[in-house]
C-alpha positions, 0 to 999 in steps of 0.5 A: 500500500503506497503512502499518500503524497498529500495531506488534508485539503483545507476547508473553504468558505463554501464548506460552511453550511448557511444559517439563515435563521432569525429570532422573534422574541419577547423580553420582560423589562424591570417594570414587568412589561413585555417588549417584542422584537426580532434579531438575527443574533439572539445572544448579542441582542439580549446582551444589548438589552441588558446593558442599556444598548437595546431598544429605547423601550427597554432602556426606559423600562429596563431598570431592575433587569431585562430577561428573556420571556419568549423566543422562537427560532424562525427559518429566516428574517422575513419569518421572524419579522412576521412573527414579531408583528404578530407578537406585537398585536397580541393582547397583554393576557395572550402575551403573558400566557405565551410567556408562561407556556414558553417558560414551562417548556424550557425549564432545564433539568441537568443530568448525567449522560449515558452512552445511549445519549450519543446520537443526540449529543452528536447531532448537537455538536455536529451543528457546530462542525458544519456551521461554526469555527467554535470547533476546528473539526472538519467532518461530523462525528458519528453516533457511535463515536459519541457513545464511546466518547460519553463512556470514556469521559464517565470513567474519570469525569462528569458528562452533563446534559441539559434537557427540557421537560420533553427531553430536548437536548439544550446543551452538554458539558464534560471534561477530558484529561488535559494530557495523558502523562502522569504529571497531568493527572490533576488537570482536565480540559472542559467542553461546553456546547449549547443548542443553537436555539438556546444560545444566550439563555444561560444554559452554558453557564448553568452547565459549567457551574455544575461541572466545575463544582463536581470536578472540585469534589473529585479533586481535580486542581486545574480546568483548562479550556481551548477557545477558538478566536474570535469567539467573543461569547465564549471568551465572555462566558469563561471570564465570567466563570473565573477562567483567565486567558494565559496564552494565544497560539496565533494562526493555528487553525484553518477552517471555512477559508480563514485562519483562526487563533487558539486561546488557552484559558485556565481556572485553578479549582484547588489553588496551592502548592501542596502535593495533591491527593489522588483524584476520585474518578467515580461521580454519579447521579447521587453526587450530581443531585447533591451539587444541584441542591448545594448550589440552589441553597447558595442561590447560584443560578443553575 
């Protein structure tokens, strides 16, 4: 069998699958009123509303906080504009009923993944493979590869899922060994991905909060995250979770027709210079329930 003469063909801009989706949404202002709008980037628009850079209405009535009350992912801008217009025409009682139903259907439960969850985790992750530079992977993962991935992760760390009451996957978070050699046994690389229809709604932060609490309990000392740059939303989330950027590998990854940097972010889970105890590798549903109860007791958002 002859050895190949050439390596991988670079990904081009044409390889990126188009995402024309847009959003119709409602936010609840500080005075309790509801504002309806549309956007092509829900996470960015929510941030604008919350920081006083959104609509005049939310700037005037936003004191005390602006929070998402309803969101519908539409196939394109035209559909989102039509849905926004329909929302604005609804009587107040119907808007409130819609917001209440949306909140009930989007209530998140966090649980441990099992290998049987591989297909739906792969489907969520593959959206980023084909649409985003958040991952440097070119080819979609298979269902079987994610079954194996979940099983491998669970042998040493949590693999968490966030689901709605009907079982729809809204996000996942997990941790892998940072490197294989012995001295790295107390370090993990963390990963978090949210479904494209719930980005900007706090799911990633909730998953990360629980994941890091479990890793601390196990005895891990450092959590590291690799973040493609530019990715301002991921950078902001890691900063908010207490990570600090410690380095950038410039022009490291090539995807969708452009070069990307790779940043390394670090969180010290157990600061200090004393010798660490061996990491406890097993973590299950009972311990997860304990962490969830503990975080609720301290009024942290989970």
